[in-house]
ZASE-900283 format. One record per atom (N, C-alpha, C, O): x, y, z; residue number from 1; residue in one letter. Coordinates in Angstrom, 3 decimals. Atoms other than C-alpha are relative to their C-alpha. Example, Ala and Ser with C-alpha at 12.3 -4.5 7.8 and 13.67 -1.06 7.14 Angstrom:
% residues 2
+----------+----------+----------+------+-------+
!       px !       py !       pz ! lovo ! vexke !
+----------+----------+----------+------+-------+
!    0.890 !   -1.190 !    0.000 !    1 !     A !
!   12.300 !   -4.500 !    7.800 !    1 !     A !
!    0.900 !    1.200 !    0.000 !    1 !     A !
!    1.936 !    1.181 !    0.665 !    1 !     A !
!   -0.820 !   -1.190 !   -0.060 !    2 !     S !
!   13.670 !   -1.060 !    7.140 !    2 !     S !
!   -0.770 !    1.090 !    0.730 !    2 !     S !
!   -0.261 !    2.198 !    0.899 !    2 !     S !
+----------+----------+----------+------+-------+
//
This chain:
% residues 67
+----------+----------+----------+------+-------+
!       px !       py !       pz ! lovo ! vexke !
+----------+----------+----------+------+-------+
!    0.845 !    1.138 !    0.329 !    1 !     M !
!    6.782 !    9.424 !    8.706 !    1 !     M !
!    0.502 !   -0.598 !   -1.320 !    1 !     M !
!    0.810 !    0.135 !   -2.260 !    1 !     M !
!   -0.491 !    0.701 !    1.191 !    2 !     A !
!    7.854 !    6.822 !    6.134 !    2 !     A !
!   -1.040 !    0.012 !   -1.114 !    2 !     A !
!   -2.237 !    0.145 !   -0.862 !    2 !     A !
!    0.897 !    0.166 !    1.138 !    3 !     T !
!    6.392 !    6.528 !    2.645 !    3 !     T !
!    0.440 !   -1.220 !   -0.796 !    3 !     T !
!    1.591 !   -1.650 !   -0.725 !    3 !     T !
!   -0.275 !    1.145 !    0.853 !    4 !     V !
!    6.167 !    3.617 !    0.241 !    4 !     V !
!   -0.791 !    0.197 !   -1.292 !    4 !     V !
!   -1.913 !    0.704 !   -1.269 !    4 !     V !
!    0.695 !   -0.066 !    1.277 !    5 !     T !
!    5.269 !    3.477 !   -3.452 !    5 !     T !
!   -0.559 !   -1.377 !   -0.304 !    5 !     T !
!    0.176 !   -2.364 !   -0.334 !    5 !     T !
!    0.671 !    1.268 !    0.276 !    6 !     L !
!    2.717 !    0.770 !   -4.258 !    6 !     L !
!   -0.730 !    0.067 !   -1.333 !    6 !     L !
!   -1.325 !    1.087 !   -1.680 !    6 !     L !
!    0.833 !    0.181 !    1.189 !    7 !     A !
!    1.208 !   -0.435 !   -7.516 !    7 !     A !
!   -1.189 !   -0.832 !    0.451 !    7 !     A !
!   -1.023 !   -1.938 !    0.965 !    7 !     A !
!    1.184 !    0.721 !   -0.458 !    8 !     H !
!   -2.373 !   -1.447 !   -6.802 !    8 !     H !
!   -1.023 !   -0.095 !   -1.123 !    8 !     H !
!   -0.992 !    0.671 !   -2.085 !    8 !     H !
!    1.103 !    0.152 !    0.940 !    9 !     G !
!   -5.395 !   -2.644 !   -8.716 !    9 !     G !
!   -1.040 !    1.073 !    0.245 !    9 !     G !
!   -0.873 !    1.912 !    1.129 !    9 !     G !
!    1.065 !   -0.978 !   -0.184 !   10 !     P !
!   -8.575 !   -0.613 !   -9.064 !   10 !     P !
!   -0.611 !   -0.089 !    1.401 !   10 !     P !
!   -0.745 !   -1.175 !    1.964 !   10 !     P !
!    0.695 !   -0.060 !   -1.285 !   11 !     I !
!  -10.248 !    0.511 !   -5.829 !   11 !     I !
!   -1.339 !    0.675 !   -0.278 !   11 !     I !
!   -1.447 !    1.902 !   -0.288 !   11 !     I !
!    1.305 !   -0.474 !    0.460 !   12 !     A !
!  -13.909 !    0.830 !   -6.793 !   12 !     A !
!   -0.637 !    0.992 !    0.969 !   12 !     A !
!   -1.259 !    1.960 !    0.533 !   12 !     A !
!    0.663 !   -0.865 !   -0.980 !   13 !     S !
!  -15.067 !    2.466 !   -3.554 !   13 !     S !
!    0.512 !    1.438 !   -0.058 !   13 !     S !
!   -0.200 !    2.364 !    0.331 !   13 !     S !
!   -0.568 !   -1.345 !    0.146 !   14 !     L !
!  -12.767 !    5.441 !   -4.237 !   14 !     L !
!    0.026 !    0.463 !   -1.454 !   14 !     L !
!    0.479 !    1.566 !   -1.764 !   14 !     L !
!   -0.006 !   -0.278 !    1.439 !   15 !     K !
!  -13.235 !    5.306 !   -8.025 !   15 !     K !
!    1.423 !    0.233 !   -0.517 !   15 !     K !
!    1.654 !    1.089 !   -1.371 !   15 !     K !
!   -1.392 !   -0.069 !    0.432 !   16 !     W !
!   -9.473 !    4.829 !   -8.442 !   16 !     W !
!    0.261 !   -1.098 !   -1.025 !   16 !     W !
!   -0.146 !   -2.241 !   -0.816 !   16 !     W !
!   -0.445 !    1.045 !    0.923 !   17 !     P !
!   -8.105 !    3.008 !  -11.480 !   17 !     P !
!    1.251 !   -0.673 !    0.576 !   17 !     P !
!    1.793 !   -0.223 !    1.586 !   17 !     P !
!   -1.281 !    0.602 !   -0.381 !   18 !     A !
!   -5.127 !    0.669 !  -11.160 !   18 !     A !
!    1.079 !    1.054 !   -0.227 !   18 !     A !
!    1.058 !    1.751 !   -1.241 !   18 !     A !
!   -1.067 !   -1.001 !    0.120 !   19 !     M !
!   -2.047 !    2.845 !  -10.581 !   19 !     M !
!    1.100 !   -0.273 !    1.008 !   19 !     M !
!    0.965 !   -1.127 !    1.884 !   19 !     M !
!   -1.069 !   -0.025 !   -1.007 !   20 !     S !
!    1.197 !    3.326 !   -8.704 !   20 !     S !
!   -0.107 !    1.331 !    0.715 !   20 !     S !
!   -0.308 !    2.369 !    0.083 !   20 !     S !
!    0.084 !   -1.244 !   -0.764 !   21 !     M !
!    1.140 !    5.873 !   -5.917 !   21 !     M !
!    0.756 !   -0.126 !    1.309 !   21 !     M !
!    1.014 !   -1.227 !    1.795 !   21 !     M !
!   -0.685 !   -0.048 !   -1.288 !   22 !     D !
!    2.925 !    6.933 !   -2.763 !   22 !     D !
!   -1.024 !    0.042 !    1.125 !   22 !     D !
!   -2.024 !    0.756 !    1.049 !   22 !     D !
!    0.815 !   -0.006 !   -1.211 !   23 !     F !
!    1.348 !    6.214 !    0.601 !   23 !     F !
!    0.907 !    0.309 !    1.179 !   23 !     F !
!    2.056 !   -0.131 !    1.216 !   23 !     F !
!   -0.705 !   -0.137 !   -1.273 !   24 !     R !
!    2.449 !    7.412 !    4.009 !   24 !     R !
!   -0.282 !   -1.261 !    0.811 !   24 !     R !
!   -1.313 !   -1.909 !    0.630 !   24 !     R !
!    0.109 !    1.212 !   -0.810 !   25 !     V !
!    2.985 !    4.598 !    6.528 !   25 !     V !
!   -0.035 !    0.399 !    1.470 !   25 !     V !
!    0.855 !    1.097 !    1.956 !   25 !     V !
!    0.153 !   -0.360 !   -1.417 !   26 !     K !
!    1.754 !    4.905 !   10.121 !   26 !     K !
!    1.199 !   -0.437 !    0.825 !   26 !     K !
!    1.708 !    0.326 !    1.646 !   26 !     K !
!   -1.132 !    0.546 !   -0.751 !   27 !     D !
!    4.538 !    2.687 !   11.477 !   27 !     D !
!    1.008 !   -0.565 !   -0.999 !   27 !     D !
!    0.704 !   -1.551 !   -1.670 !   27 !     D !
!   -0.984 !    0.487 !    0.969 !   28 !     P !
!    7.717 !    2.224 !    9.390 !   28 !     P !
!    0.321 !   -1.485 !    0.133 !   28 !     P !
!    0.759 !   -2.103 !   -0.838 !   28 !     P !
!   -0.244 !    1.432 !   -0.189 !   29 !     A !
!    8.076 !   -1.278 !   10.886 !   29 !     A !
!   -0.912 !   -0.836 !   -0.893 !   29 !     A !
!   -0.575 !   -1.975 !   -1.219 !   29 !     A !
!    0.928 !    0.735 !    0.863 !   30 !     L !
!    5.080 !   -2.303 !    8.726 !   30 !     L !
!    0.624 !   -0.357 !   -1.339 !   30 !     L !
!    0.276 !   -1.385 !   -1.921 !   30 !     L !
!   -0.560 !    0.205 !    1.338 !   31 !     V !
!    7.174 !   -2.046 !    5.550 !   31 !     V !
!    1.488 !   -0.336 !    0.015 !   31 !     V !
!    2.094 !   -0.500 !   -1.044 !   31 !     V !
!   -1.451 !    0.210 !   -0.124 !   32 !     R !
!   10.689 !   -2.693 !    6.838 !   32 !     R !
!    0.471 !   -1.278 !   -0.690 !   32 !     R !
!    1.578 !   -1.311 !   -1.226 !   32 !     R !
!   -0.426 !    1.280 !    0.585 !   33 !     T !
!   10.775 !   -6.292 !    5.565 !   33 !     T !
!   -0.505 !   -0.197 !   -1.434 !   33 !     T !
!   -0.246 !   -1.238 !   -2.039 !   33 !     T !
!    0.503 !    0.118 !    1.371 !   34 !     M !
!    9.052 !   -5.624 !    2.211 !   34 !     M !
!    1.155 !    0.044 !   -0.994 !   34 !     M !
!    2.166 !    0.709 !   -0.767 !   34 !     M !
!   -0.980 !    0.027 !    1.084 !   35 !     K !
!   11.016 !   -6.326 !   -0.966 !   35 !     K !
!   -0.645 !    0.566 !   -1.258 !   35 !     K !
!   -1.851 !    0.401 !   -1.446 !   35 !     K !
!    0.564 !   -0.493 !    1.263 !   36 !     P !
!   10.574 !   -4.599 !   -4.359 !   36 !     P !
!   -0.662 !   -1.138 !   -0.779 !   36 !     P !
!   -0.099 !   -2.225 !   -0.911 !   36 !     P !
!    0.731 !    0.992 !    0.782 !   37 !     G !
!    7.988 !   -6.465 !   -6.427 !   37 !     G !
!   -0.798 !   -0.993 !    0.819 !   37 !     G !
!   -1.528 !   -1.805 !    0.251 !   37 !     G !
!    0.730 !    0.931 !   -0.862 !   38 !     Q !
!    6.578 !   -8.348 !   -3.423 !   38 !     Q !
!   -1.490 !    0.322 !   -0.031 !   38 !     Q !
!   -1.875 !    1.488 !    0.056 !   38 !     Q !
!    1.443 !   -0.192 !   -0.074 !   39 !     K !
!    2.799 !   -8.870 !   -3.503 !   39 !     K !
!   -0.408 !    0.060 !    1.459 !   39 !     K !
!   -0.003 !   -0.774 !    2.269 !   39 !     K !
!    0.475 !   -0.170 !   -1.373 !   40 !     I !
!    1.104 !   -7.636 !   -0.346 !   40 !     I !
!   -1.491 !    0.304 !   -0.021 !   40 !     I !
!   -2.063 !    0.653 !   -1.053 !   40 !     I !
!    1.324 !   -0.542 !   -0.269 !   41 !     S !
!   -2.313 !   -6.933 !    1.058 !   41 !     S !
!    0.224 !    1.144 !    0.968 !   41 !     S !
!    1.012 !    1.023 !    1.906 !   41 !     S !
!   -0.198 !   -1.114 !   -0.916 !   42 !     F !
!   -2.579 !   -3.565 !    2.720 !   42 !     F !
!   -1.325 !    0.653 !    0.351 !   42 !     F !
!   -2.289 !    0.602 !   -0.413 !   42 !     F !
!    1.167 !   -0.719 !   -0.492 !   43 !     E !
!   -5.094 !   -1.584 !    4.728 !   43 !     E !
!    0.402 !    1.456 !    0.168 !   43 !     E !
!    1.467 !    1.753 !    0.708 !   43 !     E !
!   -0.310 !   -1.412 !   -0.153 !   44 !     F !
!   -5.233 !    2.189 !    4.585 !   44 !     F !
!   -1.238 !    0.767 !    0.432 !   44 !     F !
!   -2.368 !    0.308 !    0.265 !   44 !     F !
!    1.080 !   -0.881 !   -0.436 !   45 !     V !
!   -7.310 !    5.024 !    6.016 !   45 !     V !
!    0.197 !    1.366 !   -0.631 !   45 !     V !
!    1.310 !    1.732 !   -1.009 !   45 !     V !
!   -0.041 !   -1.373 !    0.496 !   46 !     D !
!   -8.145 !    8.502 !    4.781 !   46 !     D !
!    0.547 !    0.881 !    1.117 !   46 !     D !
!   -0.069 !    1.000 !    2.176 !   46 !     D !
!   -0.627 !   -0.855 !   -1.006 !   47 !     A !
!   -5.821 !   10.850 !    6.668 !   47 !     A !
!   -0.406 !    1.460 !   -0.176 !   47 !     A !
!    0.058 !    2.334 !    0.557 !   47 !     A !
!    0.450 !   -1.362 !    0.250 !   48 !     G !
!   -7.553 !   13.931 !    5.258 !   48 !     G !
!    0.920 !    0.732 !   -0.959 !   48 !     G !
!    2.092 !    0.378 !   -1.095 !   48 !     G !
!   -0.809 !   -0.810 !    0.900 !   49 !     G !
!   -6.341 !   16.473 !    2.748 !   49 !     G !
!    0.523 !   -0.761 !   -1.204 !   49 !     G !
!    1.561 !   -0.408 !   -1.762 !   49 !     G !
!   -0.453 !    0.783 !    1.150 !   50 !     G !
!   -6.081 !   13.883 !   -0.010 !   50 !     G !
!    1.123 !   -0.975 !    0.310 !   50 !     G !
!    1.685 !   -1.578 !   -0.604 !   50 !     G !
!   -1.052 !    0.924 !   -0.420 !   51 !     E !
!   -3.569 !   11.819 !    1.995 !   51 !     E !
!   -0.620 !   -1.292 !    0.512 !   51 !     E !
!   -1.662 !   -1.281 !    1.166 !   51 !     E !
!    0.437 !    1.303 !   -0.487 !   52 !     Y !
!   -3.969 !    8.114 !    2.686 !   52 !     Y !
!    1.144 !   -0.640 !    0.752 !   52 !     Y !
!    2.295 !   -0.576 !    0.320 !   52 !     Y !
!   -0.993 !    0.518 !   -0.931 !   53 !     L !
!   -2.146 !    6.339 !    5.493 !   53 !     L !
!   -0.143 !   -1.510 !    0.123 !   53 !     L !
!   -1.213 !   -2.010 !    0.469 !   53 !     L !
!    0.005 !    1.453 !   -0.161 !   54 !     I !
!   -1.217 !    2.651 !    5.494 !   54 !     I !
!    0.070 !   -0.330 !    1.481 !   54 !     I !
!    0.941 !    0.154 !    2.204 !   54 !     I !
!    0.052 !    0.390 !   -1.408 !   55 !     V !
!   -2.147 !    1.087 !    8.824 !   55 !     V !
!    0.191 !   -1.500 !    0.195 !   55 !     V !
!    0.268 !   -1.970 !    1.330 !   55 !     V !
!   -0.210 !    1.438 !   -0.104 !   56 !     G !
!   -1.667 !   -2.612 !    8.020 !   56 !     G !
!    0.565 !   -0.557 !   -1.301 !   56 !     G !
!    0.172 !   -0.135 !   -2.388 !   56 !     G !
!   -0.625 !    0.644 !    1.160 !   57 !     V !
!    0.448 !   -4.762 !    5.678 !   57 !     V !
!    0.221 !   -1.469 !    0.338 !   57 !     V !
!    0.637 !   -1.805 !    1.447 !   57 !     V !
!   -0.358 !    1.398 !   -0.171 !   58 !     K !
!    0.743 !   -8.509 !    5.213 !   58 !     K !
!    0.283 !   -0.586 !   -1.379 !   58 !     K !
!   -0.244 !   -0.096 !   -2.378 !   58 !     K !
!   -0.272 !    0.628 !    1.299 !   59 !     P !
!    2.122 !  -10.765 !    2.469 !   59 !     P !
!   -1.280 !   -0.541 !   -0.619 !   59 !     P !
!   -2.121 !   -1.099 !    0.085 !   59 !     P !
!    1.163 !    0.531 !    0.696 !   60 !     A !
!   -0.475 !  -11.678 !   -0.149 !   60 !     A !
!    0.178 !   -1.501 !   -0.200 !   60 !     A !
!    1.309 !   -1.976 !   -0.298 !   60 !     A !
!   -0.127 !    1.421 !    0.290 !   61 !     P !
!   -1.270 !  -15.355 !   -0.700 !   61 !     P !
!    0.730 !   -0.198 !   -1.327 !   61 !     P !
!    0.425 !    0.491 !   -2.300 !   61 !     P !
!   -0.784 !    0.215 !    1.205 !   62 !     G !
!    1.189 !  -16.684 !   -3.291 !   62 !     G !
!    0.859 !    1.200 !   -0.333 !   62 !     G !
!    1.131 !    1.456 !   -1.506 !   62 !     G !
!   -0.587 !   -1.319 !    0.138 !   63 !     G !
!    3.074 !  -13.416 !   -2.745 !   63 !     G !
!    1.292 !    0.195 !   -0.738 !   63 !     G !
!    2.198 !    0.825 !   -0.193 !   63 !     G !
!   -1.203 !   -0.273 !    0.799 !   64 !     H !
!    5.716 !  -13.457 !   -5.508 !   64 !     H !
!   -0.373 !    0.860 !   -1.192 !   64 !     H !
!   -1.512 !    0.811 !   -1.656 !   64 !     H !
!    0.222 !   -0.796 !    1.205 !   65 !     G !
!    6.050 !  -11.021 !   -8.403 !   65 !     G !
!   -0.579 !    1.365 !    0.310 !   65 !     G !
!   -1.053 !    1.611 !    1.420 !   65 !     G !
!    0.473 !   -1.375 !   -0.195 !   66 !     A !
!    5.038 !   -7.390 !   -8.883 !   66 !     A !
!   -1.522 !    0.035 !   -0.004 !   66 !     A !
!   -2.178 !   -0.724 !   -0.716 !   66 !     A !
!    1.452 !   -0.232 !   -0.026 !   67 !     H !
!    1.525 !   -6.229 !   -8.053 !   67 !     H !
!   -0.256 !    1.413 !    0.453 !   67 !     H !
!   -1.410 !    1.831 !    0.550 !   67 !     H !
+----------+----------+----------+------+-------+
//
Protein backbone atom coordinates (compact mmCIF):
# COMPACT_ATOMS: atom_id res chain seq x y z
CA UNK A 1 0.00 0.00 0.00
CA UNK A 2 1.35 3.44 -0.93
CA UNK A 3 2.01 6.23 1.57
CA UNK A 4 2.16 9.99 1.17
CA UNK A 5 3.41 12.71 3.51
CA UNK A 6 0.97 15.61 3.86
CA UNK A 7 1.16 18.91 5.71
CA UNK A 8 -2.33 19.72 6.94
CA UNK A 9 -4.03 22.35 9.05
CA UNK A 10 -5.62 21.61 12.41
CA UNK A 11 -8.28 18.88 12.47
CA UNK A 12 -10.48 19.87 15.41
CA UNK A 13 -12.58 16.69 15.46
CA UNK A 14 -9.44 14.64 16.19
CA UNK A 15 -7.80 17.35 18.32
CA UNK A 16 -4.83 17.39 15.93
CA UNK A 17 -2.74 20.53 15.53
CA UNK A 18 -1.39 21.55 12.12
CA UNK A 19 1.40 19.10 11.25
CA UNK A 20 3.05 16.98 8.59
CA UNK A 21 2.35 13.28 8.75
CA UNK A 22 2.38 10.11 6.69
CA UNK A 23 -0.89 8.62 5.52
CA UNK A 24 -1.48 5.29 3.83
CA UNK A 25 -3.37 5.55 0.53
CA UNK A 26 -6.16 3.11 -0.35
CA UNK A 27 -5.48 3.37 -4.09
CA UNK A 28 -2.05 4.61 -5.27
CA UNK A 29 -3.75 6.08 -8.36
CA UNK A 30 -5.24 8.74 -6.04
CA UNK A 31 -1.82 10.36 -5.56
CA UNK A 32 -0.02 9.42 -8.77
CA UNK A 33 -0.46 12.86 -10.35
CA UNK A 34 0.24 14.90 -7.18
CA UNK A 35 3.24 17.24 -7.20
CA UNK A 36 5.30 18.34 -4.17
CA UNK A 37 3.80 21.48 -2.65
CA UNK A 38 0.46 21.05 -4.45
CA UNK A 39 -2.59 22.07 -2.40
CA UNK A 40 -5.19 19.32 -2.21
CA UNK A 41 -8.36 18.41 -0.40
CA UNK A 42 -8.34 14.89 0.96
CA UNK A 43 -10.70 12.50 2.68
CA UNK A 44 -9.47 9.89 5.12
CA UNK A 45 -10.90 7.20 7.38
CA UNK A 46 -9.72 5.64 10.62
CA UNK A 47 -8.16 2.31 9.65
CA UNK A 48 -7.71 1.30 13.29
CA UNK A 49 -4.57 0.95 15.35
CA UNK A 50 -3.74 4.64 15.03
CA UNK A 51 -3.57 4.39 11.22
CA UNK A 52 -5.49 6.68 8.88
CA UNK A 53 -6.19 5.79 5.26
CA UNK A 54 -6.71 8.31 2.46
CA UNK A 55 -9.75 7.36 0.40
CA UNK A 56 -10.17 10.50 -1.72
CA UNK A 57 -7.99 13.30 -3.13
CA UNK A 58 -8.76 16.28 -5.33
CA UNK A 59 -6.97 19.54 -6.15
CA UNK A 60 -7.87 22.37 -3.78
CA UNK A 61 -9.41 25.52 -5.23
CA UNK A 62 -6.56 27.84 -6.23
CA UNK A 63 -4.30 24.81 -5.69
CA UNK A 64 -0.78 26.28 -5.94
CA UNK A 65 1.85 26.41 -3.21
CA UNK A 66 2.54 24.26 -0.15
CA UNK A 67 -0.24 23.41 2.29
